[in-house]
N, C-alpha and C positions, 0 to 999 in steps of 0.2 A: 192488431189494433187493441184487443183486450189486454195484452201484455203491456203495451205502451201506456194504457190508461192506469193499469195497476202500478206502474213505475211512477207515473205522475202523482197519483194519490199518495204513494209512499214518500215522495219528496215533500209534498205539501204537509203531510203529518209530521215528518221530521222537522220541517221549518217551524210549524206551529208549536211543537213541543220544545224546540230550542228557544223560541220566543217566550214561552211560559217559563222555562228554566231561567231565562234572563230576568224576567220580572220577579221571580221568586227570590233572586239574589240581589237585584239592583237596588231596591229601596231599603237598604239596611245601613245601620250605623255602628260605630264603635264607641265603647265607653271604657275608660280605664281609671285607675286611681290607686290608692294606698290604704292599707289597714294597719293601724298602730295602736299601742296601748297608751295609758294615761301619762306615761313617762316619755312619750313620743318615740318609743322603740318599735321598729317594724315587727309585725306578727307574721311569721312564716307558716304556711299551711292553713291559713284562714280560708273559709269558704264564703264566696260572694255569690248570691243568687239574684237573678233578675227575673221579674215576673210581670206579665201583662196578659190578662185573660182574653183580651180582644185580638191578640197577635197570634201568628202561627209560624214557628213554634212559640208557645206562650211562656216558656221558662228556659233559662240558661244558667249554668253553674261554672264558676271559675275558682281556682285556688291561687293563693298568693305565693310569690317566690321568696327567696331568703331576704329580700329587701322590702317585703310586705306589699309588693306591687301585683296588680291583677289587670287583666284586659279581657273584655268580652266583645266579640264581633258578631254581626248577623242580626242585630236588634232592629225590628221594624220601627218606623217613625211613630211616635206617640208617647204616652205617659207610662213609665216603667217604675216599678217598686224594687229597690235594691236592699238586700239584707246581708249584712256581714256577721259571721259568727265564727267562734273558735273555742276549743275546749278550755274551760276555766274562765271564760269571759261571758258577760251578758251580751246578747245580740243587739245590733243597732240597725235601724231601718231608715231609708231616705227615698225620696222620689225625684225623678228627673224626666223632663220632656226631651226625648231622644230625637236628634236630627239625623238625617242620612249622611252617608259618606260624602265628603266635600264641604260639609258644614260642621266644624269641630264642636264636639261636646265637651263641656267643662269637666275636669277631673273630679272624681269623688274621693273624699277623705273620711274614713271611718275611724273613730277613736273609741275602742272598746274598753269597758270598765270591768274590773275583776268581779266575777259573780257566777251564779250557778247555771243559768238557763242553757247556755250552749254546750255544757259539759255532758248533757244527756245523750244517750246513744241513738235516739230516734231521729226524725226529720227526713229531709229529702235523701240523705245519704245512708239511711238505715243505720247500721252499726259500724259503718266504714269511716275511719278517720280521714280527714281531708288530705293529710300528707300522704296517706296510703293510696288514695284515689289519684292524686297527682302523679305518684311514681308509677302506678299501674297503667294509667293512660299514656304516660310517656313511653313505657315499655311496649305497649300495644301499638302505638303510633310508629315506633321505630321498626317493629316487625312489618307493619303495613308499608312504610316507606322503603323497606328493604325487599318488597315484593314477596314476602313470605306469607302468602295469603292464608293458608290453613292455620298457621301459628297465630297470625293476627286475629283471625276469627275466634279461635279458642280463647285468646287473651281478652278480647272485647266481651265475649260471652261470660267469662269469669268475672269481669267487673260488674256486668249486669246482674249476675247471680247474687253479688254482695250488695248492690244498690239498684234494685229493680225499677226505681222511679226514673233512672237515667235511660229511658227508652230511646232517646235521640241517638244513642250509640248504634242503633240499628242502621243508621245511614252509613256508618263506616263498615258495618258487617255486610250490608248490601253492596257497597262499592267493591269490597274484597271479592265477593262472589261474582260480580260482573267482570272483574279482571280475570277471574278463572273461567269465564264464559259459562258459569253455572247459573243460568238465568232463572230457573225455577226457585232456587234457594234465595236468590237476590230479591225476587218479587215477594217471597215469603217474609223476608226481613223487613222490607218496606211496609208490608201489611201489618206486621207486628207493631211497628211505630204508629200506623194509622189507627190501630185499635185504641191506643192511648191518646192520640192527637189526630182525629179524623180530618182536620183541615190542614194538615201539614203539607205545604206546597212542594217542598223538596221531595217528600215521599211520593206524592201523587205524580209529579213529573218523572220521578225515578221509575215508577211502575211503567209509565208510557214509553220512556226511552229504552227500558229493558225489554219490553215487548217488541219494540222496533228492532233492537239488536238481535232478538231471538228470531225475527222474521215473521212475527205474528202481527200483521198489519191491522187485522180486525180488532184485536185486543188493544192495540195502540190507539186506534180511532175511537174506541169506546172510552178509553181513559181520557183522551183529548176532549171528547164531547161532554163527559161528566165534569171535567175541569172548567170548561167554558160555561156550562150551566151553573155551576157553583159560583163562578165569578160574577155572572149576571145577577144571580139571586142575591149576592151580597151587596150589589149596587142599588137594588130596589129599595 
C-alpha cells in the first residue's frame, strides 16, 4: 500500500511539474526585425538586447545575420526595451508591448548612426564581439545537437567565461548534463542561473524535473511546493 502511495505521489509531482513547465513556456512571444546603417545597408553581427525587469528571464540577447536580421523568442507578455548596438555605431533603443505567440508582434527596425558608444568593450557581452558570440554559440549548439555532451558543456562554459552576464546559457549546460544522466551537475547548473535570476521559471522547473529523473521524490516535491508558493505570492 505504501509503495502504491509513493507511486501515486510521484505521478502527481511529475504532472504538476509538467504543468509548471508548460506555463513557463506557453505565455511567450517572438520579436524579430532588422538592424541597418544610415545608408540602409544591413549590419551583420549587431547585438540586440531585450530587457524587462518584471519578467523571468528578464533579458535576452540576439545577434544579426548577414542580412541584418535578428529574432528573439521566449519573451513574456508585457513591455520590453530593445537596444541595438554594433562596433563603430551609436546604440539605438526602442520599446514594444510584446504579445504572446499567436498574436504577431510588429517587426523592429533599427537604423544605427556612425558614432562611438557601441565600440567600447564593456556592456552585456564584456569584451566579446557580437560576431564571435554568434559563431561560438553556433558551434556549441552544433555539439549539443550532435549529442557530444562533454564537448558542448566545455564550449558553453567557454562562452560564459568570456561573457559572464550570459548566465542563461546554464540552461543548455544543465540540459547536456541531464542527457548524460549526471543529475547533480545539472542541478548545479540550474542553481548557477538562479543565483543571477532567482525567479527564472525554466531553472526552477528544471531542478524539479531533474530531481524527479534522479528518483529524489522529496526534493522534487520541495521544488514544486516552493514554486507554487512563489506563484501565489506574485498574485497577491
